[in-house]
C-alpha positions in Angstrom: 0.0 -0.1 -0.2 1.3 4.1 -1.1 2.3 5.6 1.8 1.2 9.6 1.7 1.2 12.7 4.0 -1.7 14.4 2.5 -4.1 12.8 -1.2 -6.2 15.1 -2.6 -8.9 14.1 -3.9 -10.1 16.7 -6.7 -7.2 18.3 -9.5 -9.5 21.5 -9.5 -8.0 24.9 -8.8 -8.4 23.7 -4.7 -6.5 20.3 -5.4 -3.9 21.1 -7.5 -3.6 24.7 -4.7 -3.5 22.6 -1.7 -1.3 20.1 -3.3 1.4 22.3 -4.4 0.9 24.0 -0.7 1.8 20.9 0.8 5.1 20.5 -0.5 5.5 23.9 -0.1 5.5 22.3 4.0 7.7 19.6 3.6 4.8 16.7 2.8 4.0 14.5 -0.1 1.2 15.1 -1.5 -0.8 13.2 -3.9 -3.5 14.5 -6.7 -6.4 11.8 -7.5 -8.1 13.2 -10.0 -10.6 11.5 -13.2 -11.4 13.9 -15.6 -8.8 17.1 -16.4 -6.4 18.5 -13.6 -8.0 21.9 -13.7 -11.7 21.9 -12.4 -14.4 23.3 -13.8 -13.3 27.0 -13.7 -10.1 26.4 -15.7 -12.0 23.4 -18.1 -15.9 23.7 -18.4 -16.4 27.2 -16.7 -14.5 30.9 -16.5 -11.5 30.4 -18.3 -13.3 29.3 -21.9 -16.4 31.4 -21.0 -14.0 34.4 -21.1 -11.7 34.0 -23.9 -15.2 33.7 -25.7 -15.9 37.3 -23.9 -12.6 38.6 -25.1 -12.9 37.4 -29.2 -16.6 39.5 -28.5 -14.9 42.6 -27.0 -12.3 42.4 -30.5 -15.6 41.8 -32.3 -16.8 45.2 -30.3 -13.6 47.3 -30.7 -13.6 46.8 -34.5 -17.0 47.9 -34.7 -16.2 50.9 -33.1 -12.8 51.2 -34.7 -13.9 54.0 -37.6 -14.5 56.2 -34.8 -10.9 56.0 -34.0 -10.1 56.7 -38.1 -9.0 53.2 -39.0 -11.5 51.4 -41.2 -11.9 47.3 -42.0 -13.0 47.0 -45.3 -13.7 43.3 -43.9 -15.3 41.5 -40.8 -16.4 38.8 -40.4 -17.1 36.5 -37.5 -15.5 32.5 -38.1 -17.1 30.5 -34.8 -15.1 27.7 -35.5 -12.2 29.9 -35.1 -13.0 31.1 -32.2 -14.1 28.1 -30.3 -10.6 26.2 -31.5 -8.8 29.6 -29.8 -11.1 29.4 -26.5 -9.8 26.0 -26.9 -6.5 26.8 -27.0 -6.2 29.2 -24.0 -7.8 26.1 -22.0 -4.8 23.7 -22.9 -2.3 26.3 -22.1 -3.4 26.9 -19.1 -4.0 22.7 -18.0 -1.2 22.2 -19.6 1.2 25.0 -17.6 -0.8 23.8 -14.0 0.0 20.6 -14.9 4.1 21.5 -15.6 3.3 23.1 -11.9 2.5 20.4 -10.0 4.8 18.3 -12.1 8.0 20.7 -10.3 6.7 20.7 -7.0 6.3 16.8 -6.9 2.8 16.3 -6.6 2.2 12.4 -7.4 -1.2 12.6 -9.6 -3.3 9.1 -9.8 -5.8 9.0 -12.9 -8.9 7.9 -11.5 -11.7 8.1 -8.8 -11.3 8.2 -5.4 -13.2 7.1 -2.2 -12.5 7.3 1.2 -12.6 4.0 3.1 -11.3 5.5 6.2 -9.5 8.5 7.8 -5.9 7.4 6.5 -7.0 4.9 3.8 -8.8 5.9 0.3 -9.0 3.4 -2.5 -8.6 4.3 -6.0 -10.1 3.1 -9.3 -7.6 3.6 -11.6 -8.8 4.9 -15.3 -6.8 1.2 -16.9 -9.4 -0.2 -14.3 -7.0 -1.4 -11.7 -8.1 -0.5 -8.2 -5.3 0.5 -5.5 -5.2 1.7 -2.2 -3.4 4.8 -0.9 -2.8 5.6 2.7 -2.2 9.1 3.5 -2.4 10.8 7.5 -4.7 13.3 5.9 -7.6 14.0 3.2 -8.6 16.5 1.2 -11.6 16.4 -0.6 -12.2 19.5 -3.5 -14.0 17.9 -5.9 -15.9 20.6 -7.0 -19.4 20.7 -7.7 -21.0 20.3 -11.7 -24.6 21.7 -13.3 -27.6 20.1 -11.5 -30.1 17.9 -14.6 -31.0 20.2 -16.9 -34.9 20.4 -16.4 -37.6 19.7 -19.1 -34.3 18.3 -21.3 -35.6 15.0 -21.2 -35.3 14.2 -25.5 -34.3 17.6 -26.6 -30.8 18.0 -27.1 -30.9 21.8 -27.8 -31.7 22.3 -24.0 -28.6 22.7 -22.5 -26.4 23.7 -19.4 -23.5 26.7 -19.7 -20.6 24.0 -20.1 -22.9 22.5 -23.0 -23.2 25.8 -24.4 -19.8 26.4 -25.0 -19.6 23.8 -26.9 -21.9 24.8 -29.5 -20.8 24.3 -33.1 -22.5 26.9 -35.0 -24.1 30.2 -33.5 -27.2 29.8 -32.3 -30.0 31.7 -34.1 -31.7 32.5 -31.2 -31.2 31.5 -27.4 -34.0 31.4 -24.2 -31.7 31.8 -21.3 -33.6 30.4 -18.2 -32.2 32.0 -15.1 -31.0 35.8 -14.8 -27.4 35.4 -12.9 -23.7 35.8 -12.9 -23.6 33.3 -16.0 -26.9 33.9 -18.0 -26.2 37.4 -18.0 -23.0 37.2 -19.2 -23.8 34.1 -21.7 -26.3 36.7 -22.9 -24.1 39.3 -23.4 -21.6 37.0 -25.3 -24.3 35.1 -27.8 -26.3 38.5 -28.4 -23.3 40.4 -29.1 -22.2 37.2 -31.8 -25.6 38.0 -33.6 -28.3 35.7 -31.6 -31.7 37.1 -30.5 -31.7 36.3 -27.0 -34.4 36.1 -24.0 -33.4 36.3 -20.9 -36.0 34.5 -18.5 -36.2 35.8 -14.8 -38.2 34.8 -11.8 -37.5 37.6 -9.9 -38.2 41.6 -10.7 -34.8 42.1 -12.6 -31.8 40.7 -13.0 -29.3 39.1 -10.6 -31.1 40.3 -7.9 -27.9 40.3 -5.2 -26.3 42.4 -7.1 -26.4 46.6 -6.6 -30.2 48.0 -7.8 -28.1 51.1 -9.6 -25.8 48.9 -11.3 -27.8 46.4 -12.3 -30.8 49.3 -14.1 -27.2 50.2 -16.2 -27.1 46.5 -17.3 -30.1 46.6 -18.2 -31.0 49.1 -20.1 -27.7 48.1 -22.0 -29.1 44.9 -22.8 -32.8 46.3 -23.9 -30.0 48.6 -26.2 -28.9 45.6 -27.8 -31.9 43.7 -28.7 -31.9 41.3 -25.8 -35.3 40.6 -24.4 -35.7 40.7 -20.4 -38.6 38.9 -19.0 -38.7 40.0 -15.2 -40.9 38.1 -12.9 -41.4 35.0 -15.5 -41.4 31.1 -14.4 -41.1 28.3 -17.4 -43.9 25.9 -17.3 -43.0 23.5 -20.5 -41.4 23.5 -23.2 -42.3 21.4 -26.6 -40.8 21.1 -30.0 -41.1 24.0 -31.9 -41.5 25.1 -35.5 -38.4 24.7 -38.0 -36.2 22.1 -35.4 -36.8 25.2 -32.6 -38.2 24.5 -29.0 -41.3 26.4 -27.7 -40.8 27.6 -24.2 -44.2 28.1 -22.5 -43.9 30.4 -19.4 -46.3 32.9 -17.1 -45.7 36.3 -16.4 -47.4 37.4 -13.6 -51.1 35.2 -14.1 -50.7 35.3 -18.4 -48.8 32.7 -20.7 -46.0 33.4 -22.8 -45.0 31.8 -25.3 -41.3 32.5 -26.8 -39.8 30.5 -29.7 -35.9 30.2 -29.6 -33.5 27.3 -31.6 -31.9 26.6 -27.9 -32.9 27.6 -24.8 -29.9 27.0 -21.6 -30.7 26.4 -18.8 -28.0 28.5 -16.8 -28.7 27.8 -13.0 -28.7 25.3 -10.4 -25.2 23.0 -9.1 -24.7 20.5 -7.4 -21.6 19.5 -5.7 -19.7 16.4 -6.7 -19.7 13.9 -3.8 -21.8 10.8 -5.5 -18.7 7.7 -4.8 -16.2 9.4 -2.1 -17.9 6.9 0.3 -18.8 10.5 3.1 -21.6 8.1 4.5 -19.6 5.5 5.5 -17.1 7.3 6.8 -19.7 10.1 8.9 -18.6 12.3 6.4 -21.9 15.5 7.3 -23.8 17.4 4.7 -24.5 20.7 5.1 -28.6 21.9 4.4 -27.2 23.2 0.3 -25.9 19.3 -0.4 -22.0 20.2 0.3 -19.6 18.9 2.8 -20.0 21.2 6.4 -16.8 22.2 7.1 -15.8 24.8 9.9 -13.1 27.9 9.6 -10.1 25.6 9.8 -11.9 23.6 6.7 -12.0 20.5 8.7 -15.5 18.1 8.4 -16.8 16.7 11.3 -14.2 13.5 10.6 -10.9 14.0 12.1 -8.2 13.7 9.3 -10.8 15.4 6.0 -11.2 18.1 5.1 -12.7 20.2 2.1 -11.8 22.7 0.3 -13.9 24.7 -2.9 -17.1 24.1 -4.6 -17.9 21.1 -2.8 -18.9 22.4 0.3 -21.3 24.7 -2.2 -20.7 28.0 0.3 -18.8 30.8 -1.1 -18.1 29.2 -5.3 -15.9 31.6 -5.8 -11.9 30.3 -8.1 -10.6 33.0 -5.4 -11.7 31.6 -2.3 -11.7 27.7 -3.3 -7.8 28.6 -3.6 -7.2 30.3 -0.1 -9.0 27.2 1.3 -7.3 25.1 -0.4 -4.5 26.7 1.6 -6.1 26.4 4.5 -7.1 22.8 4.8 -3.5 21.9 3.7 -1.5 24.2 6.3 -4.1 22.3 9.0 -3.1 18.8 7.4 0.2 19.4 7.8 -0.3 20.9 11.0 -0.6 24.0 11.5 -3.1 26.4 12.8 -5.0 28.1 9.5 -8.1 29.6 9.7 -10.2 31.3 6.3 -11.2 34.5 6.9 -14.2 35.4 4.5 -14.5 38.9 4.7 -13.8 41.5 1.5 -14.8 38.3 -1.3 -14.7 40.2 -4.8 -16.9 39.6 -7.8 -16.6 39.9 -11.3 -19.0 39.6 -14.6 -17.6 39.6 -17.7 -21.0 41.1 -19.8 -20.5 44.2 -22.0 -20.1 46.4 -19.9 -18.2 44.4 -16.7 -19.5 44.4 -13.6 -17.5 43.6 -10.5 -18.0 44.6 -6.6 -17.0 44.2 -2.9 -19.1 44.2 0.4 -22.9 44.5 0.3 -24.9 47.0 -1.5 -26.8 49.7 -0.7 -30.4 48.5 -0.4 -28.9 45.8 2.1 -27.0 48.4 4.2 -30.4 50.1 4.9 -31.6 47.5 5.9 -29.3 46.2 8.3 -29.9 49.6 9.7 -26.9 51.4 8.9 -26.8 54.8 8.2 -24.9 55.4 4.8 -22.8 58.0 2.7 -22.8 56.7 -1.0 -20.6 58.2 -3.5 -20.5 57.9 -7.4 -18.4 59.1 -10.4 -19.7 58.0 -14.0 -16.9 56.5 -16.1 -18.3 59.4 -18.9 -16.3 61.7 -16.5 -13.1 59.4 -16.7 -10.4 60.2 -19.1 -9.3 57.2 -20.0 -12.8 55.6 -20.3 -12.9 58.6 -22.6 -9.9 57.2 -24.4 -11.1 53.8 -24.5 -15.0 54.9 -25.7 -16.2 53.0 -22.6 -17.8 55.8 -21.3 -21.0 53.8 -19.9 -20.8 52.8 -16.5 -20.0 53.9 -12.7 -18.3 53.7 -9.4 -20.3 53.5 -6.2 -19.4 53.5 -3.0 -21.0 53.2 0.2 -19.9 54.2 3.2 -21.0 53.9 7.1 -22.4 57.6 7.8 -20.4 57.6 11.1 -17.6 56.1 11.4 -16.2 55.9 7.4 -16.0 52.5 7.0 -16.5 51.0 4.0 -19.3 49.0 4.0 -19.5 48.1 -0.5 -18.3 49.3 -3.4 -19.8 48.2 -6.6 -19.0 48.5 -10.2 -20.2 48.7 -13.7 -17.8 50.1 -17.1 -15.1 49.3 -18.3 -12.0 47.1 -16.7 -13.4 46.7 -13.8 -12.0 43.6 -12.5 -8.5 45.2 -13.0 -10.3 47.8 -9.8 -11.9 45.2 -7.6 -8.3 44.1 -6.5 -8.5 48.0 -4.3 -11.4 48.2 -3.2 -11.2 44.7 -1.2 -7.8 45.4 -0.1 -9.0 48.7 1.5 -12.2 46.9 2.8 -9.6 44.2 3.6 -7.7 46.7 5.7 -10.2 48.6 7.1 -9.8 51.1 5.7 -12.0 54.9 4.7 -12.8 56.3 1.3 -10.8 58.7 2.9 -7.6 56.9 2.5 -8.2 55.7 -0.8 -9.2 59.6 -1.8 -5.7 60.7 -0.8 -3.8 58.0 -1.9 -2.4 58.9 -6.3 -3.5 57.3 -8.8 -2.3 57.6 -12.3 -3.7 60.0 -14.5 -5.2 59.3 -17.1 -6.7 55.7 -15.5 -9.8 54.1 -15.0 -8.5 54.2 -11.6 -9.3 57.3 -11.0 -13.2 57.0 -11.3 -12.6 54.9 -8.2 -10.6 57.9 -6.1 -13.3 60.1 -7.1 -15.8 58.1 -6.2 -14.0 58.0 -2.9 -14.1 61.9 -3.0 -17.8 62.1 -3.3 -18.2 59.5 -0.4 -16.1 62.2 1.6 -17.7 65.3 0.6 
C-alpha cells in the first residue's frame, strides 16, 4: 500500500493549490483526478467563457474602430476559429498547471477516489486497476457540476452552460432561463455574436444580489442591444417548435407567454460532486446546501478529513477555493490556519463588466446602517473617454458615522482590474478618505474609484 502525507481527491483550483501548499511545507501530496487537471473553472467554466468574451470584445473594438480613423474593409466572425482559440487557451493553462504540480513533485493518479477511513483511500484507476493509498490526512476538493437540466428529456437543444461552450454554430436564437452571473454573461456573448436572445427571470430584475443602480445600467445596455428581459416569469414547459426549434411556455404575472428559440439555456442550478466518495460510510456530514460541512479550518466533522472549494457549496468562487485549499493544506500539515471570508470580490464578464465587493446600498439600509454614498460616472473619466467605453460608474457605500467602507460596486470598462484596490481597502479596514488621499495614475480608469471615494467623503 502506497503511503502519502496528504491525498487530495479532485484536481481543480482547490485541489492543485492544496497539493502545492502541502509540498511547500515539506509533505508528500498526491492528487486523484477522474477527468482533467484544472477542474470545472479551467476546463468548462470561467476560463473558456472569458476567452469567448474576449473574442466578443475584439469584435466590438472592430465595430467602433472607425471612430478612431481606422476602417476595416471586411469584418466577419469565424465561429470555428473562435472556439478553437478558446480551446487553445484552455489547453495552454491546463498544461501550465500540470507542469507546475510536476515541478513541485506532486503525484497524480488518474481515477476515482473513495474514502475507506480517515486515512485510507481506494482508487479506481482509469485502466481498471484498483489500489489503496494510505494517508495521514485527506482533502476533498471534487468541486461541483451543473444539476440535471430541467425540461431536457429528449431535447438536445435544451442545454446547460458547459454545453453552450461547445456549440458548433452561433445560435440564431436562444432563450436563457436565469438572470444570474452566468446567464447574464452568456446573454452578452451570444447576443453580440448575432443571436436573438431572451432572458427569463423569476425575480423582478436581473442579478438580484447585485446593487440595483448597477443592474439598471446593465438592463438598459441589454435592451439597447436587443436582449429581451422577461422579469417575474416562470417556465412551465418546453416543447418542440417550428423548424427544428423549441417553444418555451411560461407564466408572467398570471399570463401565459410563449417564446420560440433554437436553443434554451438553463443557466442556474449546481450540485456538489460527492457521489461515490464514501462520505456516508466514514460519517462525513453534509450541510443544508448538499455540500460537505466544514468549519473555518476547512475541517469536516471527521478528524483527518478536510474539504475545500465548490464541494462545500458555500462561497463558490475560484479565488475563494484557492484560499480554502491553502487553509486546508496548512492545517493538514499541522499548522493552525483559519479562513477569513471578509471582502470577497466578484466579477462578471458582461459588456460592460460588473464587479463589486461587500454589501449593496439596499442591504446596508436594511441592516440599519446610516450610509453615505459616493458615485462617479465613467463618462467623466479620461481613460474611459480614450477607450470609447464611457458607460457605467463606480459606487462606494460608506458607513456615515465611522467611515467604514461597506461596499464598492462598479459597472464599466476593466472593472475586474479595479476591484482589487477596493477589496484590499475593505480588508485593511480602510476608509474612503484614505483612498481619496492616495495617488492614482492619470489618466487611468482607477481615477473613477478615487473620484467616488472623494464623493463619499464630501
